[in-house]
C-alpha positions in Angstrom: 21.1 12.9 -22.5 23.7 14.1 -19.9 23.6 12.9 -16.3 22.4 16.3 -15.2 19.6 16.3 -17.8 18.6 12.8 -16.7 18.4 13.8 -13.1 16.3 16.9 -13.9 13.9 14.9 -16.1 13.6 12.2 -13.4 12.9 14.9 -10.8 10.3 16.6 -12.9 8.5 13.4 -13.8 8.6 11.5 -10.5 8.7 14.1 -7.7 5.0 15.2 -8.0 4.0 11.6 -7.3 6.2 11.0 -4.2 3.4 11.4 -1.6 0.9 9.1 -3.3 3.6 6.5 -4.2 4.9 6.4 -0.7 1.4 6.0 0.7 0.9 3.1 -1.8 4.1 1.5 -0.7 3.0 1.8 3.0 -0.4 0.3 2.2 1.1 -2.6 0.2 4.0 -3.4 2.5 2.2 -2.7 5.9 5.3 -1.4 7.7 7.5 1.6 7.6 10.7 -0.2 6.9 9.2 -2.4 4.1 7.5 0.7 2.6 10.7 2.6 2.5 12.5 -0.3 0.9 9.8 -0.7 -1.7 9.7 3.0 -2.4 13.5 3.1 -2.9 13.4 0.1 -5.1 10.7 1.8 -7.2 12.9 4.9 -7.6 15.9 2.9 -8.7 13.8 0.9 -11.2 12.1 4.1 -12.5 15.5 5.8 -12.9 16.7 2.9 -15.0 13.6 3.1 -17.1 13.7 6.9 -17.5 13.8 6.7 -21.3 10.5 4.8 -21.3 9.0 7.0 -18.5 9.7 10.2 -20.5 7.3 9.0 -23.3 4.4 8.2 -20.9 1.6 10.7 -20.7 0.6 10.0 -17.1 3.6 8.7 -15.2 1.7 8.4 -11.9 -0.4 5.2 -12.7 2.6 3.8 -14.6 4.8 4.2 -11.5 2.1 2.7 -9.3 1.9 -0.3 -11.6 5.7 -0.7 -11.4 5.6 -0.5 -7.6 2.8 -3.1 -7.4 4.8 -5.5 -9.6 7.8 -5.0 -7.4 5.7 -5.7 -4.3 4.2 -8.9 -5.9 7.7 -10.1 -7.0 9.1 -9.5 -3.5 6.1 -11.4 -1.9 6.8 -14.3 -4.2 10.5 -14.3 -3.3 9.6 -14.1 0.4 7.2 -17.0 0.1 9.9 -19.2 -1.4 12.3 -18.4 1.4 9.8 -19.5 4.1 11.1 -17.2 6.8 9.0 -16.3 9.8 9.1 -12.6 10.7 7.6 -10.9 13.7 4.6 -8.8 12.8 5.0 -5.0 13.2 2.2 -4.9 15.7 4.1 -7.2 18.0 7.1 -5.0 18.2 7.2 -2.4 21.0 7.2 1.2 19.8 6.1 0.4 16.2 2.9 1.0 14.3 0.1 2.3 16.6 2.4 3.7 19.2 3.5 6.4 16.7 -0.1 7.7 16.4 -0.3 11.2 17.8 -2.6 11.4 20.8 -5.3 13.9 21.6 -5.9 15.5 25.0 -8.4 12.7 25.9 -6.6 9.5 26.8 -9.8 7.5 27.0 -10.7 8.4 23.4 -7.1 7.8 22.3 -7.2 4.3 23.8 -10.6 3.5 22.2 -9.3 4.8 18.8 -6.1 2.7 19.1 -8.1 -0.4 19.9 -10.4 0.2 17.0 -7.4 0.6 14.7 -5.9 -2.6 16.1 -9.1 -4.5 15.4 -9.3 -3.1 11.9 -5.6 -4.0 11.3 -6.2 -7.5 12.5 -9.3 -7.8 10.3 -7.4 -6.5 7.3 -4.6 -9.0 8.0 -7.2 -11.8 7.8 -8.0 -10.9 4.2 -6.1 -12.4 1.2 -3.5 -10.1 -0.2 -5.6 -9.5 -3.3 -8.6 -8.4 -1.3 -6.6 -6.4 1.2 -4.8 -4.4 -1.6 -8.1 -3.6 -3.3 -9.9 -2.4 -0.2 -6.9 -0.4 1.0 -6.3 1.3 -2.4 -10.0 2.1 -2.9 -11.3 2.9 0.6 -8.2 4.3 2.3 -6.2 5.8 -0.5 -9.1 6.9 -2.7 -7.9 5.2 -5.9 -10.7 4.9 -8.5 -11.7 1.4 -9.6 -10.2 2.0 -13.1 -6.9 3.2 -11.5 -6.8 0.0 -9.4 -7.5 -2.0 -12.6 -4.5 -0.4 -14.3 -2.3 -0.6 -11.2 -2.8 -4.3 -10.5 -3.5 -5.4 -14.1 -6.7 -7.0 -12.9 -9.9 -6.9 -15.0 -12.4 -4.2 -13.8 -15.0 -6.8 -12.9 -12.6 -8.7 -10.8 -11.6 -5.5 -9.0 -15.2 -4.7 -8.2 -15.8 -8.3 -7.1 -12.8 -8.3 -4.8 -13.8 -4.9 -3.3 -17.3 -6.2 -2.6 -16.1 -9.5 -1.1 -13.4 -7.7 1.0 -15.9 -5.3 2.5 -18.3 -8.2 3.3 -15.5 -10.2 4.9 -14.4 -7.1 6.9 -17.9 -6.5 8.0 -18.3 -10.1 9.1 -15.0 -10.2 11.0 -15.7 -6.8 12.7 -19.2 -7.9 13.7 -17.9 -11.1 15.3 -15.3 -9.2 17.4 -17.9 -6.6 18.5 -16.3 -3.6 16.6 -19.5 -3.3 14.5 -22.9 -3.7 16.0 
């Protein structure tokens, strides 16, 4: 296959999944910079595996699985390095500051505070629980898709989702977000 043919095949197979894959990268990584790095790493890996990708009936879930594996591998490497990074929410101008406001500053402030509380509550969950709840409740992935994406048995996915929701409810009730 010529380079031009490879590029066209890659474009045809991967481009339709860009939006969903980027959202997945964002949910996994938690910051714009890390999401962009993860997304770019996925594209490089997928291009290298193009011969395998061509033979797959549904490339979307396969690409999501590759991205999840890249994310987990990076987390493991990061844990071994033992570096301390500043959380995105602690940097001025990042994260919530980018949310477009409405014409009601009071409602914007309340919404931002609710989002901050939810972000803090999500950060208190284990990575496994946070990933499952974000994929299912935020991104709309079906349980079977999450099973395929993470390589986790369906029963474990259901259990993690249930426990994550219960933990979030408890955390948010304690801080007064839920009544």
